[in-house]
C-alpha positions as CSV (number, residue, x, y, z in Angstrom):
1,M,-7.5,-4.5,-23.3
2,A,-7.9,-2.2,-20.3
3,E,-5.6,0.4,-19.4
4,P,-2.0,-0.5,-18.7
5,D,-1.9,-0.4,-14.7
6,L,0.1,2.3,-13.4
7,R,-0.2,0.8,-9.6
8,E,3.5,-0.3,-9.6
9,A,4.8,3.0,-11.3
10,W,3.1,5.1,-9.1
11,A,4.1,3.2,-6.0
12,D,7.7,3.8,-6.5
13,L,7.5,7.0,-7.5
14,L,6.1,7.8,-4.2
15,Q,8.6,5.5,-2.4
16,R,10.8,8.4,-4.2
17,R,8.7,11.7,-3.4
18,P,7.6,10.2,0.5
19,T,6.7,13.8,2.1
20,F,4.3,14.0,-0.7
21,G,1.8,11.3,0.0
22,S,-1.2,13.0,1.7
23,S,-1.3,16.0,-1.3
24,L,-1.6,13.5,-4.0
25,A,-3.6,10.7,-2.3
26,V,-6.7,11.7,-4.4
27,Y,-4.4,10.1,-7.5
28,S,-3.9,6.9,-5.4
29,D,-7.5,6.3,-5.6
30,I,-7.7,7.1,-9.2
31,I,-4.9,4.9,-10.0
32,E,-6.5,2.3,-8.1
33,S,-9.9,2.3,-9.4
34,W,-8.7,2.5,-13.3
35,A,-6.8,-0.6,-12.1
36,R,-9.8,-2.3,-11.1
37,W,-11.6,-1.4,-14.3
38,S,-12.4,-3.7,-16.7
39,P,-14.3,-2.7,-20.1
40,P,-17.5,-4.0,-20.2
41,R,-17.1,-5.0,-23.7
42,P,-14.6,-5.2,-26.5
43,L,-14.0,-1.5,-27.1
44,G,-10.8,-1.7,-29.5
45,L,-11.1,0.1,-32.6
46,T,-10.5,-2.0,-35.8
47,L,-9.4,1.0,-38.3
48,R,-7.3,-0.1,-41.2
49,R,-3.6,1.7,-41.0
50,E,-5.1,3.4,-44.7
51,A,-7.8,4.6,-42.8
52,C,-5.8,6.2,-40.1
53,R,-3.0,7.3,-42.1
54,E,-5.4,9.1,-44.5
55,S,-6.9,10.7,-41.6
56,W,-3.8,12.1,-40.4
57,A,-2.1,13.4,-43.2
58,G,-5.3,15.8,-43.5
59,G,-4.5,17.2,-39.9
60,T,-7.4,15.5,-38.4
61,P,-7.0,13.0,-34.8
62,L,-8.7,10.1,-34.4
63,T,-12.1,11.7,-32.4
64,A,-14.6,11.3,-35.0
65,V,-14.4,7.7,-34.4
66,A,-13.7,7.6,-30.8
67,A,-16.9,9.5,-30.7
68,G,-18.9,7.2,-32.4
69,A,-17.4,4.3,-30.6
70,L,-17.9,4.8,-27.6
71,Q,-20.9,4.2,-25.5
72,I,-22.2,5.6,-22.1
73,G,-22.3,2.2,-20.5
74,D,-18.8,1.6,-21.2
75,V,-17.4,4.6,-19.3
76,E,-20.5,4.4,-16.3
77,E,-18.6,3.4,-13.9
78,L,-15.4,4.9,-15.0
79,M,-17.4,8.3,-14.8
80,G,-18.9,7.9,-11.3
81,G,-15.8,6.6,-9.7
82,A,-13.7,10.2,-11.1
83,M,-17.0,12.4,-9.9
84,E,-17.1,10.9,-6.3
85,A,-12.5,10.7,-6.2
86,L,-12.7,15.2,-7.5
87,V,-15.1,16.0,-4.9
88,R,-13.1,14.6,-2.5
89,A,-10.9,16.8,-4.1
90,Q,-12.7,19.6,-4.4
91,P,-16.2,19.6,-2.3
92,S,-17.2,22.6,-4.3
93,L,-17.7,20.7,-7.5
94,A,-20.2,18.6,-5.8
95,L,-23.1,20.4,-7.1
96,G,-22.2,21.3,-10.5
97,F,-21.1,17.2,-11.0
98,Q,-24.7,16.8,-9.8
99,R,-26.1,18.4,-12.8
100,F,-23.8,16.8,-15.0
101,A,-25.0,12.9,-13.6
102,E,-28.8,14.7,-14.4
103,A,-27.9,15.4,-17.5
104,W,-26.2,12.0,-18.5
105,D,-28.5,10.2,-16.9
106,A,-31.1,11.8,-19.1
107,G,-29.2,11.2,-22.1
108,W,-28.6,14.7,-22.9
109,L,-24.8,14.2,-22.2
110,G,-22.5,11.2,-23.3
111,P,-18.9,10.4,-24.3
112,P,-18.7,12.3,-27.1
113,T,-19.4,15.4,-25.0
114,L,-16.3,15.1,-23.2
115,L,-13.7,14.3,-25.9
116,P,-11.8,17.2,-27.2
117,D,-13.3,20.0,-29.5
118,R,-12.0,23.0,-30.8
119,G,-9.0,23.5,-28.7
120,R,-10.8,22.4,-25.4
121,I,-11.7,19.6,-23.8
122,G,-15.5,19.2,-23.7
123,A,-18.3,20.6,-26.0
124,D,-20.0,23.7,-25.3
125,A,-23.4,22.1,-24.4
126,L,-21.4,20.2,-21.4
127,A,-20.9,23.4,-19.7
128,K,-23.7,24.9,-20.5
129,A,-25.9,21.9,-19.2
130,T,-23.7,21.5,-15.9
131,G,-22.3,25.2,-15.5
132,L,-18.6,23.2,-14.6
133,A,-15.7,25.6,-15.5
134,T,-13.4,24.0,-18.4
135,D,-10.8,22.9,-17.0
136,V,-13.0,21.1,-14.3
137,V,-14.5,19.1,-17.5
138,A,-10.6,18.6,-18.7
139,V,-9.7,17.1,-15.6
140,L,-13.2,14.7,-15.7
141,A,-12.5,14.0,-19.1
142,T,-9.4,12.8,-18.5
143,V,-10.4,10.9,-15.4
144,G,-13.4,10.0,-16.4
145,L,-12.2,8.2,-19.6
146,R,-8.8,7.4,-19.3
147,P,-8.9,3.7,-19.0
148,A,-12.0,3.2,-21.9
149,L,-9.6,5.4,-24.3
150,E,-7.0,3.9,-23.7
151,A,-8.0,0.4,-24.9
152,L,-10.2,1.9,-27.7
153,F,-7.2,3.2,-29.5
154,A,-4.5,0.9,-28.1
155,P,-4.8,-1.7,-31.8
156,V,-4.4,1.9,-33.8
157,R,-1.4,2.7,-32.1
158,E,1.0,1.0,-34.5
159,H,-0.3,2.8,-37.3
160,L,1.5,6.2,-36.0
161,T,5.1,6.2,-38.2
162,E,7.3,8.8,-37.8
163,G,6.6,12.0,-39.6
164,A,3.1,11.2,-39.9
165,W,1.5,14.3,-37.7
166,E,3.5,17.1,-36.5
167,L,0.2,18.6,-35.1
168,G,0.7,19.6,-30.9
169,I,-2.2,17.3,-30.1
170,C,-2.9,13.9,-29.7
171,P,-3.1,11.8,-33.3
172,F,-5.7,9.9,-31.8
173,C,-8.3,11.6,-29.4
174,G,-6.9,15.2,-30.0
175,G,-6.4,16.3,-26.7
176,P,-3.7,18.5,-25.4
177,P,-0.3,18.0,-24.6
178,G,0.0,16.7,-20.7
179,F,3.4,16.2,-20.7
180,T,7.1,16.0,-22.6
181,D,9.1,12.9,-22.6
182,V,12.9,13.9,-23.7
183,I,14.2,10.3,-25.4
184,E,17.3,7.6,-25.3
185,D,18.2,10.1,-29.2
186,G,17.3,13.4,-27.9
187,R,13.6,13.6,-29.2
188,R,11.2,15.1,-27.5
189,R,7.6,12.9,-27.3
190,L,4.6,14.6,-26.2
191,A,2.2,13.0,-24.3
192,C,-1.7,13.0,-24.0
193,H,-3.2,12.6,-20.4
194,L,-6.5,11.8,-21.6
195,C,-6.1,8.9,-23.7
196,G,-2.5,7.8,-23.1
197,G,-1.5,8.7,-26.6
198,A,2.2,9.5,-27.5
199,W,3.8,11.5,-30.6
200,V,7.1,13.1,-31.2
201,F,7.3,17.0,-31.8
202,T,9.8,19.1,-33.2
203,K,11.9,20.4,-30.2
204,L,11.9,24.4,-30.8
205,R,8.1,24.9,-31.3
206,C,5.4,25.9,-28.6
207,P,2.6,22.8,-29.3
208,F,0.0,25.1,-28.3
209,C,0.0,28.4,-30.2
210,G,2.5,26.6,-32.6
211,I,5.2,29.9,-32.5
212,E,8.7,28.6,-33.2
213,G,11.9,29.6,-32.2
214,S,14.1,29.5,-29.3
215,Q,13.6,32.8,-28.4
216,H,9.8,32.0,-27.5
217,L,10.8,29.2,-25.0
218,V,11.5,29.4,-21.3
219,R,13.1,26.5,-19.1
220,M,12.5,26.9,-15.4
221,L,15.0,24.6,-13.7
222,P,13.6,23.4,-10.1
223,E,16.8,24.6,-7.5
224,D,17.0,20.9,-6.0
225,A,19.9,19.0,-7.4
226,R,18.1,16.1,-6.7
227,E,15.6,16.6,-9.6
228,E,18.3,17.1,-12.3
229,G,16.5,15.2,-15.7
230,Y,13.5,17.7,-14.7
231,V,12.5,20.8,-16.6
232,I,9.3,23.0,-17.2
233,S,9.1,24.2,-20.5
234,A,6.9,27.2,-21.5
235,C,6.5,29.6,-24.0
236,R,6.8,33.0,-24.0
237,S,3.7,34.1,-26.7
238,C,0.7,31.8,-25.2
239,R,2.3,31.3,-21.4
240,A,1.3,28.1,-21.7
241,Y,4.1,25.5,-19.9
242,L,4.5,21.7,-20.1
243,K,6.9,19.9,-17.3
244,E,9.5,17.2,-19.0
245,V,11.8,14.6,-17.8
246,D,14.4,13.6,-19.8
247,R,15.1,10.1,-19.7
248,R,18.9,9.9,-20.8
249,A,19.1,11.2,-17.3
250,R,16.6,9.9,-15.0
251,W,16.5,6.2,-16.3
252,N,14.3,5.2,-13.6
253,A,11.6,7.3,-14.1
254,G,7.6,6.1,-14.7
255,P,5.3,6.8,-17.3
256,A,4.4,10.6,-18.8
257,L,1.2,10.6,-16.4
258,V,2.7,9.5,-13.2
259,E,5.7,11.8,-13.3
260,D,3.3,14.8,-14.1
261,W,1.1,13.8,-11.6
262,G,4.0,13.2,-9.0
263,T,5.7,16.4,-9.4
264,P,2.8,19.2,-8.1
265,H,6.1,21.1,-6.7
266,F,7.1,22.4,-10.4
267,D,3.5,23.1,-11.3
268,L,3.1,25.4,-7.8
269,I,6.5,27.1,-9.3
270,A,5.1,27.5,-13.5
271,L,2.0,29.3,-12.1
272,E,3.5,31.4,-9.7
273,Q,5.3,32.9,-12.9
274,G,2.2,33.3,-14.2
275,Y,2.4,30.7,-17.0
276,W,-1.2,27.7,-17.2
277,R,-1.5,24.2,-18.5
278,P,-4.7,22.8,-20.4
279,V,-5.2,20.3,-18.1
280,P,-5.0,21.9,-14.4
281,A,-3.2,19.9,-12.2
282,L,-5.1,19.3,-8.7
283,V,-3.1,21.7,-6.9
284,Q,-4.4,24.8,-8.8
285,W,-7.7,24.0,-6.9
286,A,-6.0,23.6,-3.6
287,R,-4.7,26.7,-4.4
288,K,-7.8,28.3,-5.5
289,A,-9.3,26.6,-2.3
């Protein structure tokens, strides 16, 4: 089972935001490449429900299982396409990606080194071998692993029931949340861009630092009335932020990843106020250029 095809949802978003077409071209390329990809072998995990729930009850995501299941050949095509797309967006990454490719071909790096580890995406060994910054590694992992991880975890999604997971990291791959949905019953659902996972999370707690209480939260609203239903939710304590869409007001909103990638103007608002996000938007690289 491959990554669900996001092309239709992406095309719909570009119709709603026509002025963003050229600036979002790199995302269009990525989504097209994902749609063309198919796994070279069956990837779905066969973990039993009891094993998943035991791991989650202990506060442990299924990262180690994914690290053992994913092989270099499973994501070779995806990683090559990811580096090509990201270099087009930011040419200065070429040298670091060349080092990455050399280490990858030599077998020194592989899929496990790109998975989340101790609050970050990617192992220390990867940064040391390539010189790539942590934010670059996070984006590379997202673009290069997402379809494979989506296929890998698809069979075990149903094992995650309400109340089985309360942490601010993805119960499947251990990645940080990349977006927030307010669903039909008013609850807050976090989305992981790395593997496509989603889980319900308490509204008044920061998923990044864990501080709780409305006094620690900041909600920044876009000035444009046409953006009703969209909010930037940030933490005063750790200064991290997430974009959020209320699907009760925005019934036609697309998947979380599409809505996140398609709202770069909200990232600029948050960045200008001194907030950060664990998996950066490509607009951050454009601002540094």
